[in-house]
KOLSETOR-472312 format. One record per residue (C-alpha): residue number from 1; residue in one letter; chain; x, y, z. Coordinates in nm, 3 decimals. Layout:
! residues N
{NUM,"a","A",{X,Y,Z}} ...
//
This chain:
! residues 289
{1,"m","A",{10.825,11.544,12.399}} {2,"k","A",{10.488,11.688,12.489}} {3,"p","A",{10.175,11.698,12.275}} {4,"a","A",{10.088,12.003,12.072}} {5,"p","A",{9.809,12.210,12.232}} {6,"f","A",{9.454,12.080,12.183}} {7,"d","A",{9.105,12.125,12.322}} {8,"y","A",{8.956,11.835,12.518}} {9,"v","A",{8.592,11.728,12.510}} {10,"a","A",{8.436,11.437,12.704}} {11,"p","A",{8.083,11.390,12.567}} {12,"r","A",{7.825,11.186,12.756}} {13,"s","A",{7.633,11.062,12.452}} {14,"v","A",{7.693,10.938,12.099}} {15,"e","A",{7.492,11.231,11.964}} {16,"e","A",{7.710,11.481,12.147}} {17,"a","A",{8.030,11.312,12.025}} {18,"c","A",{7.907,11.311,11.666}} {19,"a","A",{7.812,11.679,11.689}} {20,"v","A",{8.164,11.768,11.803}} {21,"l","A",{8.318,11.565,11.521}} {22,"a","A",{8.091,11.731,11.264}} {23,"e","A",{8.172,12.081,11.391}} {24,"a","A",{8.546,12.009,11.395}} {25,"g","A",{8.560,11.963,11.018}} {26,"g","A",{8.826,11.695,11.032}} {27,"g","A",{9.028,11.857,11.310}} {28,"a","A",{8.915,11.620,11.587}} {29,"t","A",{9.053,11.283,11.695}} {30,"v","A",{8.869,11.026,11.906}} {31,"i","A",{9.044,10.879,12.209}} {32,"a","A",{8.930,10.575,12.407}} {33,"g","A",{9.209,10.374,12.570}} {34,"g","A",{9.482,10.591,12.423}} {35,"q","A",{9.742,10.313,12.418}} {36,"t","A",{9.842,10.403,12.062}} {37,"l","A",{9.722,10.760,12.036}} {38,"v","A",{9.895,10.904,12.344}} {39,"p","A",{10.247,10.809,12.226}} {40,"l","A",{10.162,10.956,11.884}} {41,"l","A",{10.047,11.277,12.051}} {42,"n","A",{10.365,11.295,12.258}} {43,"l","A",{10.576,11.250,11.945}} {44,"r","A",{10.358,11.505,11.764}} {45,"m","A",{10.286,11.252,11.492}} {46,"s","A",{9.921,11.328,11.561}} {47,"q","A",{9.818,11.689,11.621}} {48,"p","A",{9.442,11.722,11.650}} {49,"f","A",{9.278,12.049,11.739}} {50,"i","A",{9.023,11.868,11.954}} {51,"l","A",{9.050,11.539,12.144}} {52,"v","A",{8.712,11.368,12.183}} {53,"d","A",{8.718,11.129,12.480}} {54,"i","A",{8.443,10.866,12.441}} {55,"t","A",{8.513,10.677,12.764}} {56,"r","A",{8.222,10.845,12.947}} {57,"i","A",{7.964,10.731,12.694}} {58,"e","A",{7.801,10.435,12.866}} {59,"a","A",{7.609,10.339,12.551}} {60,"m","A",{7.941,10.251,12.387}} {61,"k","A",{8.045,10.001,12.653}} {62,"g","A",{7.960,9.642,12.732}} {63,"v","A",{7.879,9.310,12.567}} {64,"r","A",{7.531,9.188,12.487}} {65,"r","A",{7.354,8.925,12.284}} {66,"t","A",{7.175,9.044,11.972}} {67,"d","A",{6.964,8.866,11.714}} {68,"g","A",{7.211,8.620,11.565}} {69,"g","A",{7.524,8.759,11.721}} {70,"i","A",{7.709,8.943,11.995}} {71,"w","A",{7.740,9.322,12.013}} {72,"v","A",{8.062,9.460,12.165}} {73,"g","A",{8.077,9.826,12.257}} {74,"p","A",{8.385,9.996,12.111}} {75,"a","A",{8.468,10.165,12.443}} {76,"t","A",{8.476,9.827,12.622}} {77,"r","A",{8.811,9.773,12.792}} {78,"q","A",{9.002,9.478,12.654}} {79,"a","A",{9.042,9.335,13.005}} {80,"d","A",{8.664,9.348,13.056}} {81,"a","A",{8.601,9.176,12.722}} {82,"l","A",{8.856,8.911,12.811}} {83,"a","A",{8.668,8.836,13.135}} {84,"d","A",{8.324,8.835,12.972}} {85,"p","A",{8.156,8.491,12.994}} {86,"t","A",{7.937,8.548,12.688}} {87,"l","A",{8.237,8.607,12.465}} {88,"a","A",{8.427,8.318,12.621}} {89,"e","A",{8.138,8.079,12.556}} {90,"h","A",{8.017,8.190,12.216}} {91,"l","A",{8.325,8.349,12.056}} {92,"p","A",{8.630,8.162,12.189}} {93,"a","A",{8.835,8.267,11.886}} {94,"f","A",{8.781,8.631,11.989}} {95,"t","A",{8.896,8.553,12.343}} {96,"a","A",{9.197,8.353,12.219}} {97,"a","A",{9.311,8.644,12.004}} {98,"l","A",{9.245,8.905,12.274}} {99,"r","A",{9.476,8.724,12.517}} {100,"h","A",{9.765,8.816,12.286}} {101,"v","A",{9.682,9.186,12.257}} {102,"g","A",{9.953,9.392,12.425}} {103,"h","A",{10.018,9.324,12.793}} {104,"y","A",{9.809,9.290,13.107}} {105,"q","A",{9.865,9.658,13.189}} {106,"t","A",{9.771,9.786,12.843}} {107,"r","A",{9.458,9.568,12.826}} {108,"n","A",{9.332,9.743,13.140}} {109,"r","A",{9.322,10.068,12.942}} {110,"g","A",{9.301,9.964,12.578}} {111,"t","A",{8.959,9.919,12.419}} {112,"v","A",{8.825,9.669,12.168}} {113,"g","A",{8.695,9.941,11.939}} {114,"g","A",{9.016,10.140,11.956}} {115,"s","A",{9.210,9.847,11.815}} {116,"v","A",{8.948,9.763,11.553}} {117,"a","A",{8.913,10.125,11.439}} {118,"l","A",{9.289,10.187,11.424}} {119,"g","A",{9.341,9.897,11.184}} {120,"e","A",{9.702,9.812,11.268}} {121,"p","A",{9.786,9.547,11.003}} {122,"a","A",{9.978,9.331,11.253}} {123,"a","A",{9.718,9.350,11.533}} {124,"e","A",{9.491,9.070,11.648}} {125,"m","A",{9.155,9.247,11.685}} {126,"p","A",{9.115,9.383,11.330}} {127,"a","A",{9.200,9.041,11.184}} {128,"t","A",{8.958,8.872,11.424}} {129,"a","A",{8.676,9.100,11.311}} {130,"v","A",{8.757,9.019,10.948}} {131,"a","A",{8.791,8.644,11.008}} {132,"l","A",{8.469,8.603,11.206}} {133,"g","A",{8.258,8.814,10.971}} {134,"a","A",{8.193,9.106,11.207}} {135,"r","A",{7.993,9.411,11.108}} {136,"i","A",{8.110,9.758,11.208}} {137,"e","A",{7.841,10.005,11.316}} {138,"i","A",{7.934,10.361,11.218}} {139,"t","A",{7.749,10.671,11.333}} {140,"s","A",{7.762,11.038,11.239}} {141,"a","A",{7.535,11.335,11.296}} {142,"s","A",{7.350,11.240,10.977}} {143,"g","A",{7.279,10.877,11.068}} {144,"t","A",{7.415,10.524,11.109}} {145,"r","A",{7.552,10.276,10.859}} {146,"t","A",{7.695,9.926,10.887}} {147,"v","A",{8.006,9.803,10.705}} {148,"p","A",{8.137,9.446,10.691}} {149,"a","A",{8.475,9.425,10.862}} {150,"d","A",{8.642,9.293,10.547}} {151,"e","A",{8.535,9.613,10.366}} {152,"f","A",{8.628,9.848,10.651}} {153,"y","A",{9.006,9.858,10.594}} {154,"l","A",{9.156,10.040,10.294}} {155,"g","A",{9.528,10.049,10.377}} {156,"p","A",{9.771,10.089,10.668}} {157,"y","A",{9.573,10.276,10.936}} {158,"m","A",{9.320,10.374,10.668}} {159,"t","A",{8.951,10.286,10.699}} {160,"v","A",{8.622,10.390,10.543}} {161,"l","A",{8.552,10.618,10.842}} {162,"e","A",{8.484,10.979,10.744}} {163,"p","A",{8.616,11.258,10.971}} {164,"d","A",{8.270,11.311,11.123}} {165,"e","A",{8.203,10.941,11.185}} {166,"l","A",{8.247,10.725,11.493}} {167,"v","A",{8.253,10.347,11.543}} {168,"t","A",{7.962,10.281,11.778}} {169,"g","A",{7.944,9.902,11.780}} {170,"i","A",{8.098,9.582,11.653}} {171,"v","A",{7.864,9.288,11.593}} {172,"y","A",{8.013,8.941,11.570}} {173,"p","A",{7.781,8.679,11.418}} {174,"d","A",{7.710,8.357,11.602}} {175,"w","A",{7.916,8.049,11.531}} {176,"a","A",{7.773,7.705,11.607}} {177,"a","A",{7.843,7.556,11.947}} {178,"g","A",{8.157,7.344,11.948}} {179,"h","A",{8.313,7.512,11.645}} {180,"v","A",{8.687,7.477,11.591}} {181,"v","A",{8.901,7.772,11.703}} {182,"l","A",{9.208,7.866,11.501}} {183,"f","A",{9.473,8.099,11.639}} {184,"r","A",{9.848,8.128,11.622}} {185,"e","A",{10.096,8.412,11.597}} {186,"v","A",{10.470,8.457,11.581}} {187,"a","A",{10.612,8.764,11.758}} {188,"q","A",{10.957,8.866,11.876}} {189,"r","A",{10.834,8.902,12.235}} {190,"p","A",{10.501,8.841,12.411}} {191,"g","A",{10.288,9.152,12.370}} {192,"d","A",{10.466,9.273,12.056}} {193,"f","A",{10.279,9.314,11.731}} {194,"a","A",{10.292,8.987,11.542}} {195,"l","A",{10.538,8.925,11.263}} {196,"v","A",{10.282,8.680,11.125}} {197,"g","A",{9.952,8.560,11.267}} {198,"m","A",{9.627,8.385,11.187}} {199,"v","A",{9.287,8.367,11.351}} {200,"g","A",{8.964,8.199,11.254}} {201,"a","A",{8.694,7.942,11.310}} {202,"l","A",{8.548,7.632,11.143}} {203,"e","A",{8.204,7.479,11.179}} {204,"l","A",{8.182,7.102,11.126}} {205,"r","A",{7.881,6.891,11.034}} {206,"g","A",{7.973,6.530,11.065}} {207,"g","A",{8.312,6.501,10.905}} {208,"t","A",{8.262,6.796,10.668}} {209,"i","A",{8.353,7.164,10.709}} {210,"a","A",{8.030,7.361,10.667}} {211,"r","A",{8.159,7.712,10.740}} {212,"a","A",{8.502,7.871,10.755}} {213,"g","A",{8.641,8.209,10.855}} {214,"l","A",{9.013,8.279,10.832}} {215,"g","A",{9.205,8.603,10.876}} {216,"l","A",{9.577,8.677,10.867}} {217,"f","A",{9.767,8.965,11.021}} {218,"g","A",{10.119,9.096,10.965}} {219,"m","A",{10.078,8.975,10.609}} {220,"g","A",{9.997,9.294,10.422}} {221,"p","A",{9.885,9.656,10.449}} {222,"t","A",{9.554,9.552,10.609}} {223,"p","A",{9.420,9.249,10.794}} {224,"v","A",{9.362,8.987,10.525}} {225,"k","A",{9.054,8.771,10.473}} {226,"a","A",{9.182,8.446,10.321}} {227,"r","A",{8.894,8.402,10.077}} {228,"q","A",{9.052,8.133,9.861}} {229,"a","A",{9.142,7.924,10.165}} {230,"e","A",{8.790,7.965,10.309}} {231,"a","A",{8.637,7.850,9.981}} {232,"a","A",{8.864,7.545,9.974}} {233,"l","A",{8.777,7.455,10.334}} {234,"v","A",{8.398,7.473,10.296}} {235,"g","A",{8.269,7.137,10.183}} {236,"a","A",{8.598,6.959,10.245}} {237,"t","A",{8.594,6.637,10.445}} {238,"l","A",{8.841,6.599,10.728}} {239,"d","A",{8.992,6.280,10.588}} {240,"a","A",{9.058,6.442,10.249}} {241,"l","A",{9.168,6.788,10.365}} {242,"d","A",{9.517,6.898,10.261}} {243,"p","A",{9.626,7.165,10.516}} {244,"r","A",{9.934,7.253,10.313}} {245,"a","A",{9.729,7.328,10.001}} {246,"v","A",{9.490,7.541,10.207}} {247,"a","A",{9.788,7.728,10.353}} {248,"d","A",{9.919,7.800,10.004}} {249,"l","A",{9.582,7.951,9.911}} {250,"a","A",{9.575,8.160,10.230}} {251,"v","A",{9.915,8.311,10.161}} {252,"a","A",{9.822,8.370,9.796}} {253,"d","A",{9.564,8.625,9.916}} {254,"c","A",{9.831,8.820,10.107}} {255,"a","A",{10.077,9.091,10.005}} {256,"p","A",{10.347,9.082,10.274}} {257,"f","A",{10.627,9.336,10.271}} {258,"d","A",{10.985,9.378,10.387}} {259,"d","A",{11.052,9.585,10.697}} {260,"h","A",{11.316,9.599,10.970}} {261,"h","A",{11.138,9.319,11.160}} {262,"a","A",{11.111,9.056,10.885}} {263,"s","A",{11.121,9.006,10.511}} {264,"a","A",{10.823,8.939,10.288}} {265,"e","A",{10.963,8.593,10.212}} {266,"y","A",{10.992,8.514,10.583}} {267,"r","A",{10.629,8.613,10.630}} {268,"r","A",{10.516,8.396,10.340}} {269,"t","A",{10.714,8.097,10.465}} {270,"v","A",{10.602,8.128,10.827}} {271,"g","A",{10.247,8.211,10.722}} {272,"r","A",{10.221,7.886,10.528}} {273,"r","A",{10.361,7.687,10.817}} {274,"i","A",{10.137,7.828,11.087}} {275,"v","A",{9.820,7.799,10.877}} {276,"a","A",{9.895,7.438,10.781}} {277,"g","A",{10.013,7.343,11.130}} {278,"t","A",{9.723,7.508,11.311}} {279,"l","A",{9.466,7.347,11.082}} {280,"r","A",{9.627,7.008,11.121}} {281,"e","A",{9.645,7.028,11.501}} {282,"a","A",{9.298,7.179,11.553}} {283,"l","A",{9.121,6.925,11.335}} {284,"a","A",{9.315,6.634,11.487}} {285,"l","A",{9.204,6.747,11.833}} {286,"k","A",{8.845,6.774,11.712}} {287,"e","A",{8.853,6.422,11.570}} {288,"a","A",{9.007,6.286,11.892}} {289,"a","A",{8.732,6.449,12.098}} 
//
């Protein structure tokens, strides 16, 4: 099929993009990489009156250090983010998750912000933003606001974004040097959306966990912040930690569902196993180092 007719606008600034969105009254859709949107347009599952292409807005691209964190432009190509040395050094959990997003070809076109803003429940980037405590910068013609990533998602492909708003930055807070990276996913084929996945980070001080961030994907209608598991991890000593108990708490925060890929019970069972196994392996490697 072919897309329904639409007007196309390629603004050169955030202000211009926001003005178009405001004037469209809900009839505009933003496109960056287009790896999800273009198939939806072709199937006529999305029929905007105006397509707003943000890929020419240089202010929405790149990676830079900020006070206490790293800012990632939403129009930054996933391949560029994957090759960025700042992200590799300071946010290895982000890089680990990004390696599993789609395929080499799609990462050359797909953008970090496109994935985060879409909010696919089984995708790596939304869960990574939630797990690492990212803040989403949102801009409209009337101003800018910032929303914590764990408050950004409301349901499947539903976010707090209003029709006239645009994601203009994602800020990931710093994690201490040498922190423990957690990542694992189970998918039918490499590049597929995960059936179940987890991503996160732990900061250690001596033999005690001082900070924890844990997100799960494919385990509910939105990426899930495993709050109970995080609370159990913080303050726990490595020699007394029970990964299985932490995994039970992580899954307790989830609401998995049945679909044609897997059952809710499968997701609960595999979710427990990968959380417990990943914690056990990551902390054993840290102790050995």
